[in-house]
C-alpha positions in Angstrom: -31.8 168.1 16.8 -35.9 169.5 18.7 -36.7 171.3 15.4 -35.6 168.3 12.8 -37.5 166.6 15.5 -40.9 168.4 14.9 -39.7 168.3 11.6 -39.9 164.9 11.4 -43.2 164.6 13.6 -45.0 167.3 11.3 -44.4 164.8 8.6 -45.7 161.7 10.1 -48.6 164.0 11.2 -49.3 165.0 7.5 -48.8 161.2 5.9 -50.9 159.8 9.0 -53.8 162.6 9.0 -55.0 162.4 5.6 -57.7 159.6 6.1 -59.0 162.6 8.7 -59.1 165.4 5.9 -62.2 166.4 3.8 -60.5 167.4 1.2 -59.2 163.8 0.6 -62.8 162.3 0.3 -63.6 165.5 -2.1 -61.0 164.5 -4.7 -61.6 160.8 -4.2 -64.9 162.0 -5.1 -63.8 164.0 -8.4 -61.8 160.8 -9.5 -64.8 158.3 -9.2 -67.0 160.7 -11.2 -63.8 161.2 -13.9 -64.1 157.6 -15.6 -68.0 157.7 -16.0 -68.5 161.6 -17.0 -65.4 161.5 -19.2 -66.3 158.1 -21.0 -70.2 160.3 -21.9 -68.4 163.5 -22.8 -65.8 161.4 -24.9 -68.5 159.8 -26.8 -71.2 162.0 -27.0 -68.8 164.8 -28.9 -66.9 161.9 -31.1 -70.5 161.0 -32.3 -71.4 164.5 -33.0 -67.8 165.2 -34.9 -67.8 162.0 -36.9 -71.9 162.6 -37.8 -71.4 166.8 -38.5 -68.2 165.6 -40.4 -70.1 162.8 -42.6 -72.8 165.7 -43.5 -70.7 168.6 -44.4 -71.6 167.9 -47.7 -74.4 169.3 -46.6 -76.2 172.1 -45.1 -76.7 169.5 -42.0 -73.0 169.3 -41.6 -72.2 172.7 -40.4 -74.8 173.4 -38.0 -74.6 169.6 -35.8 -70.4 170.5 -35.8 -71.5 174.5 -34.3 -73.8 172.3 -31.6 -71.3 169.6 -31.1 -68.9 172.2 -30.1 -71.2 174.3 -28.5 -71.3 171.1 -26.5 -67.8 171.1 -25.5 -68.0 174.1 -24.9 -70.7 173.4 -21.9 -69.4 169.8 -21.1 -65.8 172.0 -20.0 -67.7 174.6 -18.1 -68.9 171.9 -16.1 -65.0 170.2 -15.3 -64.5 173.9 -14.5 -67.5 174.0 -11.3 -66.3 170.3 -10.7 -62.9 172.0 -10.2 -64.1 174.1 -8.0 -66.3 172.7 -5.8 -64.5 169.6 -5.4 -61.1 170.1 -5.5 -61.1 174.1 -4.3 -59.2 174.9 -8.5 -59.3 178.3 -9.6 -60.8 177.6 -13.0 -62.7 180.1 -15.1 -65.3 179.0 -17.5 -64.7 179.2 -21.5 -64.9 182.7 -22.5 -68.8 181.9 -24.2 -69.8 180.6 -20.8 -69.2 184.1 -19.2 -72.3 185.9 -19.6 -72.4 189.0 -21.7 -70.0 192.0 -21.5 -67.6 193.6 -24.4 -64.2 191.8 -22.3 -65.2 188.9 -21.6 -67.9 186.8 -23.3 -68.3 185.8 -26.8 -72.1 187.6 -26.7 -72.3 190.3 -26.7 -75.1 192.9 -26.5 -75.6 194.9 -30.6 -73.6 191.8 -31.9 -76.3 189.3 -34.7 -75.8 185.8 -34.6 -73.3 185.5 -36.8 -71.0 187.8 -35.3 -71.6 186.1 -31.7 -70.4 182.3 -33.4 -67.3 183.9 -35.0 -66.5 185.2 -31.6 -67.4 181.8 -30.0 -65.1 180.1 -32.9 -62.2 182.6 -32.6 -62.1 181.9 -28.5 -59.3 180.0 -27.9 -61.4 178.1 -24.8 -64.0 176.6 -27.7 -61.5 174.2 -29.4 -60.0 173.6 -26.0 -62.5 172.4 -24.6 -62.8 170.1 -26.9 -59.3 169.3 -26.5 -60.6 169.0 -22.6 -63.2 166.1 -23.5 -60.4 163.7 -24.9 -57.9 164.6 -22.2 -60.8 163.8 -19.7 -61.6 160.9 -20.8 -57.9 159.4 -20.8 -57.4 161.3 -16.9 -60.7 159.3 -16.5 -59.6 156.0 -17.8 -56.4 156.4 -15.6 -58.0 157.5 -12.4 -60.5 154.3 -12.6 -57.7 151.8 -13.2 -55.7 153.7 -10.1 -58.2 153.8 -8.1 -59.2 149.7 -8.3 -56.3 148.9 -7.8 -54.9 150.6 -4.8 -58.7 150.3 -3.1 -58.6 146.5 -3.9 -55.2 145.7 -3.0 -55.1 147.8 0.4 -58.7 146.0 1.0 -57.2 142.2 0.5 -54.4 142.7 2.9 -56.7 145.3 5.6 -58.8 141.9 5.2 -56.1 139.5 6.3 -57.1 139.1 10.2 -60.5 138.0 9.1 -60.0 135.9 6.1 -57.0 134.3 7.0 -58.8 131.7 9.4 -61.6 131.2 7.8 -62.2 127.7 7.2 -64.1 128.6 3.6 -61.1 131.0 2.2 -57.7 130.2 1.2 -56.2 133.4 1.5 -53.4 133.5 -0.8 -50.9 137.1 -1.2 -48.8 135.8 -4.8 -47.0 132.6 -3.7 -48.0 133.3 -0.5 -50.8 131.0 1.4 -51.2 133.3 5.1 -52.4 130.4 7.8 -51.1 132.1 11.0 -52.0 135.4 12.9 -48.5 137.0 12.8 -48.5 136.7 9.3 -52.1 137.8 8.7 -51.1 141.1 10.7 -48.3 141.3 9.1 -49.7 142.1 6.1 -52.7 144.3 7.7 -49.9 147.1 9.3 -48.7 146.6 4.9 -52.4 147.7 4.0 -52.4 150.3 6.7 -49.6 151.5 4.9 -50.4 151.1 1.6 -53.9 153.3 2.1 -52.0 155.8 3.0 -49.5 155.8 0.5 -52.7 155.4 -1.9 -54.6 158.6 -0.5 -51.6 160.8 -0.9 -51.1 159.4 -4.7 -54.6 160.0 -5.4 -55.1 163.0 -3.8 -51.9 164.5 -6.1 -53.6 162.4 -9.3 -56.6 164.3 -7.9 -55.0 168.1 -8.2 -53.4 167.1 -11.3 -56.7 166.6 -13.1 -58.0 169.9 -12.0 -54.2 171.6 -12.8 -55.1 170.0 -16.6 -58.8 171.3 -16.7 -57.0 174.9 -15.7 -54.4 175.5 -17.9 -56.3 174.2 -20.5 -59.4 176.6 -20.2 -56.5 179.4 -19.4 -55.3 179.7 -23.0 -54.4 183.0 -24.2 -54.6 185.2 -21.2 -58.4 184.4 -20.9 -58.5 182.5 -16.9 -56.8 184.0 -13.5 -54.5 181.1 -13.1 -55.0 178.3 -10.7 -54.9 177.2 -7.7 -54.8 173.7 -5.9 -55.1 172.8 -2.6 -52.4 171.3 -0.8 
C-alpha cells in the first residue's frame, strides 16, 4: 500500500509539475518556431524546384535544382541543430554537412567537383532532407493549430473569475453564460487541468517532431539514433 501511494504521488507530481520544468518551455519554443520556419522552408524549396524543373530544357535548370537540394540540406542541418539544442534529441547532421573526411562527408580532399556532386546526390540524407522540408511544413501547421487551440481555450477558462462579473463583458462558454463566482471558479479549475494536460500533450508533440527529424536523417545507417528527454 505505501508503495502504491508513493507511485500515485509521483504521478501526480509529474503531472502537476510540468509548468516548472525548463524543458517544457524549450519544447514550446520549438513548436512556436515550427510553423513560421516550416512555411519559409516549404515556399523557398517549392519555388526552387518549380523554377529548376521548368528550366531543365535549358542549362539553367539543373544548377537551380542542385542548389535547391543544397538549400534543403542546409535546412535539415538547421532542424537538426534546433532539435539538439531545444529538445535534447540526438540528431546527426545531413551527410553533406559533416565536414571533410573519408567516411562522414560527401566532400573528400582528393575529390573534384563532379565527384563531390556525385557523392552529394547519392547520399540518402540529401533526399530525406527534401522530405523533411515537407514534413516540417505539415508538422508546423499541426503545431500551430494545437498551440492556438489549447492556449485560447485554456486562457478563456482561466480568465473566468476575472471576466464573469465585468459589466462590459458577457462571459459565455458555448451555451452557458457565467454569472456567478462558483461557476467561474469551476471553470478556472477546469482551465488549470486543461493547461496541465495541454502542456503534456505539447511536450509529446515536440518530442515527436524531434523524433521525425532524427529518423529522416538516420537513413542508410548514417546517424547514431535519437533520444528524447522525458
